[in-house]
N, C-alpha and C positions, 0 to 999 in steps of 0.2 A: 366725719363730714359726709353727708348724703350726696352722691352724685347721679342724677338722672341721666339716661342716655342722651338726651337733647341738650344737656349742659356739659357733657364731656368734651375734652379737647379732641379735635379731628385727627391729630397726630402729635407726636412728642414735640416736634419742632414748634408747635403753637405755644405750649406752656413754657418751653425752654427759652424761646425768644422773648416772651413776656417777663420771665423771671430775671434774665439778664439785665432788663431795664427797670426792674423793681427790686432793689437791692437793700431794703430795710425791712425787717421782720422781727418776729419774736421766736426766741429759742426756749422750748419747754423741756425741763429736765425733771425727772421724777425726784420727788423729795423724800426724806426719810419716812419710814413707816408712821402712819398716822398724821402725816403733814401734807399740805397741798404741794403741787409742783412748783418749782422755781420757773418764773417766766421772765427771760431777759431780753429787752429790746436792743437790737443792734444792727449795725450795717454789716454786710458780708459780700463777698465776690464769688459768684457762682460760675463754675467752669464746666459746661456741658461735656467737653471732650474728656475731662478727668473724671467726671461723675462726682464732683465734690464742691462744696463751698468752703471758703476759708474766712476766718475772722480772728479777732483776739479780744481779751478782756483783761481788766486790771488784776493783779495777783490777789488783792484782798477780797475780791469778789466772793460772796458766800456760796455760790453754786458749786465750786470746784469739787468739794468732798462728795456731794450728791452725784455729780457727773462721773467722777471716777469710780463711784460704787455702781452706777447704772448708766453706761455709756450709750445706750439706745435713747436717742432723743428725737425731738420733732421740731423742725424749723418751719414756721408758718408765716406767710405773706398774703396779705389782702389789700386790694386797692381797686380803683375804678369803680367805687361803690356809691350808689344813690338810692334814695327812697323813691318809689313809684307810686303816686296816688291811685286809688281804685279806679276813678272814672277813666283814667288813661288806658286801663286794661280791659274795659268792658267789651264784650263781643258785640259785633255788629247786630243790630236789631234789639238789643236788650238795654234797659235803663242804665244811664251812666253810673247812678248810685249802686248798681249791682256789681260793678267791677271790684276785683279783689286787689287790694293794696299789696305790695311786695318790695322786696329789695333786689336791685341788681348788683352784682360784685364779680371780680375775678379773685381767685384764690388758688394758691399752690401750697401743699403741705409736703415737705420732704421728711421722710423717716431716715435717719442717719445713725451711723455709728460714730461716735465722737473719738477723736485721737487728739490728746493733749501734747502740745509742742513746747518743749522747755529748752532744747538745745539752742544756744544763742545764735548760731549760724542758720539753723533752720527757721528760727523765728524771724530773723532779718529777712530771709527769702520770702517768708509768708507775708510780712508787712509790705515788701517790695511788690508782691503780687497784688495786694489789695490797693495800694497806692496807684499802680498801673491801671487798675479798673476805674477808680474814682477820679484820678487826676492824670489822665493820659497825656495832658499837655505839659507835664513836668512841672518845673519850678521849685521843687524840694529835693534836698540831698537824699541819696539812697541810704538806707539802713545798712550798716555793716557791723558785725560783731567787733567790739573793741575799739571802734573808730568813732570820732566825732561826726556829726553832732548828736546822733541817736544811740550810740553804742552803750553808753552808760545808762540809758533809759530801758534797755531791753529786760533787765532784771525785774522791772516793775509790772511786767505783763506776762501773760501765757497765751500761746497761740492755740488755735483750734482748727483742725481739718475735720470736716464733717462729710464723711464718706456716705453717699446717698445709697440706700438699700431699698427704698420704695418711694412711690410718688402717688399722691392724690391730687388732681387738679379739677378745677371747675370754672366755667364761664357762664354764669347765670344771666342770660339776656334774652328772656321771652322766647326761648328756643321752641316751645310748643304753641305759640301764638300764631295766628294768621298773619300773612304779609300785611293786610290792612291795619291790623292792630299794631304790628311792629312799626309801620310807617307813621301812625298817629303818635306813638310813644317817642320816636325820634324827633317829630315836629315839636312836641311838648318840651323835650329836653332842650331843643335849640331855643325855645322861647323862654325857658325858665333861666337858662344860662347861669346856673349856680355852680358852686365848687364841684368839680369832677363831673359835671353834667356833659361836658364836651368829650371827655374820655369814655364815659359810659355810652354815649351816643356812637362814638367810633366803633366800640366793641359790638353794640347792637347792630349796626349797619354791616360791619364786616362779617359777623356770624350769620346774618341773614342772606348774605350774597355768596358765601363760599359753597 
């Protein structure tokens, strides 16, 4: 992923805070020689303090052998994306039809070393960490090895700890455009009010004022 200086995060807290609130992505695992990578959509819980993300998958999932052979993986998350029509981006004093269409988006790619978790107690702890992230209000029993209601189900899954070893993050929101153009785009996003337009506008305004 190409990251221009004007699209780069201003500090780690920017991408970390965004990632904690965007917890569904795709895990890319190198396939066998001559085969394409495995790409697995999944929910995960990211912990900036520990420098890792945790998740789990069904034991029959076909990516396990590839993952154990090549534990260096990439967790990719993209959201707050919209298409920006060319006229919105036209520089002042130029014909609107000369503006260049583009995409706005936020993206974080975590390079990780994957650690498979098979110990029942460790899996239960991992699941409870995930549930604490996604369901902080509670309402479900805690997982515990050998105990109902989930203990007998632990054998059907394998846990994953994704130890973060590198990060590429990008916030592509007209960073090199003038304030006048950014304001025009923000107004057009408000008028269009399509899916994700509100989130993209918030990113555009935030990045323009920081």
